[in-house]
Every structure is written in structure tokens, then in C-alpha cells.
C-alpha positions as CSV (number, residue, x, y, z in Angstrom):
1,M,15.9,3.6,-7.2
2,L,19.4,3.8,-8.6
3,Y,18.3,6.9,-10.6
4,F,17.9,8.8,-7.3
5,Y,21.3,7.6,-6.2
6,R,23.0,8.6,-9.4
7,I,21.4,12.1,-9.4
8,S,22.3,12.6,-5.7
9,R,25.8,11.4,-6.4
10,F,26.1,14.0,-9.3
11,F,25.1,16.8,-7.0
12,Y,27.3,15.5,-4.2
13,L,30.3,15.6,-6.6
14,L,29.4,19.2,-7.4
15,H,29.6,20.0,-3.7
16,I,25.9,21.0,-3.5
17,P,25.0,20.1,0.1
18,F,21.2,20.0,0.4
19,V,20.0,18.3,-2.8
20,P,21.9,15.0,-2.3
21,W,20.5,14.6,1.2
22,V,16.9,15.2,0.1
23,L,17.3,12.7,-2.7
24,K,18.7,10.2,-0.2
25,V,15.7,10.7,2.1
26,V,13.3,10.3,-0.9
27,N,15.1,7.1,-1.8
28,R,14.8,5.9,1.8
29,I,11.1,6.6,2.0
30,L,10.0,5.3,-1.5
31,F,12.2,2.3,-1.8
32,S,13.4,1.5,1.8
33,V,17.0,1.6,0.7
34,S,19.8,3.6,2.2
35,V,22.6,4.4,-0.3
36,P,24.3,7.7,0.6
37,P,25.6,9.8,-2.3
38,S,29.2,9.5,-1.0
39,A,29.2,5.7,-1.6
40,K,30.7,4.6,-5.0
41,V,28.4,2.3,-6.9
42,G,29.6,1.0,-10.3
43,R,27.7,0.3,-13.5
44,N,25.1,-2.5,-14.0
45,V,24.6,-3.0,-10.3
46,I,21.3,-4.7,-9.5
47,F,19.6,-4.2,-6.2
48,G,17.0,-7.0,-5.8
49,Y,13.4,-5.9,-5.3
50,Q,14.4,-2.3,-6.0
51,G,16.7,-2.3,-3.0
52,L,14.3,-3.3,-0.3
53,G,16.1,-3.1,3.0
54,I,19.6,-2.6,1.6
55,V,21.9,-0.4,3.7
56,V,25.3,0.8,2.3
57,H,28.0,2.5,4.3
58,R,28.9,6.0,3.2
59,H,32.4,5.0,2.3
60,A,31.7,1.7,0.6
61,V,32.8,1.0,-2.9
62,I,30.8,-1.3,-5.1
63,G,32.2,-2.5,-8.4
64,N,30.5,-3.2,-11.8
65,N,28.0,-6.0,-12.5
66,V,27.3,-6.7,-8.8
67,I,24.0,-8.3,-7.8
68,I,22.8,-7.4,-4.3
69,S,19.8,-9.2,-2.9
70,P,17.3,-7.7,-0.5
71,N,18.1,-6.9,3.2
72,V,21.8,-6.8,2.7
73,V,24.0,-4.6,4.9
74,I,27.3,-3.3,3.5
75,G,28.7,-1.4,6.5
76,G,31.3,-0.6,9.0
77,R,32.3,-2.4,12.1
78,S,32.8,-1.1,15.6
79,G,36.4,-0.4,16.4
80,K,37.6,-0.7,12.8
81,A,37.8,2.3,10.5
82,G,36.8,1.9,6.9
83,A,34.2,0.2,4.8
84,P,33.9,-2.8,2.4
85,L,35.3,-2.8,-1.1
86,I,33.3,-5.0,-3.4
87,E,35.0,-5.8,-6.7
88,D,33.3,-6.6,-10.0
89,D,30.9,-9.5,-10.8
90,V,30.0,-10.3,-7.1
91,L,26.8,-11.9,-6.0
92,I,25.6,-11.1,-2.4
93,G,22.7,-13.3,-1.1
94,A,19.6,-12.1,0.8
95,G,20.2,-10.9,4.3
96,A,24.0,-11.1,4.1
97,S,26.1,-8.6,6.1
98,V,29.5,-7.5,4.8
99,L,31.1,-5.6,7.6
100,G,34.3,-3.7,8.2
101,P,37.3,-2.7,6.0
102,I,37.4,-5.8,3.9
103,R,37.7,-6.7,0.2
104,I,35.3,-9.0,-1.6
105,G,37.2,-10.4,-4.6
106,R,36.1,-10.4,-8.2
107,G,33.5,-13.0,-9.0
108,A,33.0,-14.0,-5.4
109,K,29.6,-15.2,-4.1
110,I,28.3,-14.4,-0.6
111,G,25.6,-16.8,0.7
112,A,22.3,-15.8,2.1
113,N,22.5,-14.5,5.7
114,A,26.3,-14.8,5.8
115,V,28.2,-12.4,8.1
116,V,31.4,-11.6,6.3
117,L,34.1,-10.2,8.6
118,A,37.2,-11.0,6.6
119,D,38.4,-10.7,3.0
120,V,36.9,-13.1,0.5
121,P,39.3,-14.1,-2.4
122,A,38.3,-13.7,-6.0
123,G,36.0,-16.5,-7.3
124,S,35.3,-17.9,-3.8
125,I,32.0,-18.7,-2.0
126,A,31.6,-17.5,1.5
127,V,28.8,-18.9,3.7
128,G,27.9,-19.0,7.4
129,V,28.0,-17.0,10.6
130,P,30.8,-15.8,10.7
131,A,31.4,-16.5,7.0
132,R,34.0,-19.1,6.0
133,I,35.3,-19.8,2.5
134,C,33.5,-22.8,1.2
135,K,35.1,-23.0,-2.3
136,P,38.4,-21.3,-2.8
137,N,39.5,-20.0,-6.1
138,E,40.7,-22.8,-8.3
């Protein structure tokens, strides 16, 4: 699944317009994941169950060593320009939504089905709807 993304990203950076779009559609059909070639995805990122149901905003930035469980939305928010920035070593639980121009700090954990609408400090745990910080960085 990430192979299709990496290839489409390569062609996107070369400003070849049609091939990245085709690979994105193939990824969507085969794996039920939407990761546009304009999104930045770091190394060693793991999409749970081959990315089943994951949707990523076209301007989102995902760091290295991030684990993203199934059915996660990393997207924009109505009335707010921008997309999430997810730093390194983050864990995002199943069904979580990370919305708007926010920053998820290094080593943070997002609970299952949480709806994150504000920044999460590094090393913290965010849970609930809307998400609140359960354990701040110590």
C-alpha cells in the first residue's frame, strides 16, 4: 500500500500530472485507503491492516515511526485552513480523527475514536470526544 504512495509521490515531485492520480485511485480501490501524493509521509510509518479506511489530507505531514490504526481520518476542518502535522513516534488509535491545522507532538498517543481538534503536546495521551489531554508530558 505504501509502495503505491511512494511511487505516486515520486512522480508527483517530478510534476508528472496523470500517473500520481492513477496510482492514488489504484490504492483507493485495492486497499481502501486515501493517501494523496501531495501528503508527506515519513519513513517506517505503519498503516494498520494495510491502511483500511484511512484518509489523509492532501497537505498533511506525517513524521517517522508513526503507527496509524484502521479507519483514521487525518484531515482538514471547516473554516480553518491547513492540515495536521504529526511528529515522529506517534500512535493513533483506531477510528480517531485528527482535524484542522494542529500539531501532534513527538511520542504522543491518540486514543481510539478520539476527535482531536487542538494541539497535543509531546509525550501526551489524548482521549475522548473532543479529545482532552489525559497524561501531560512529565
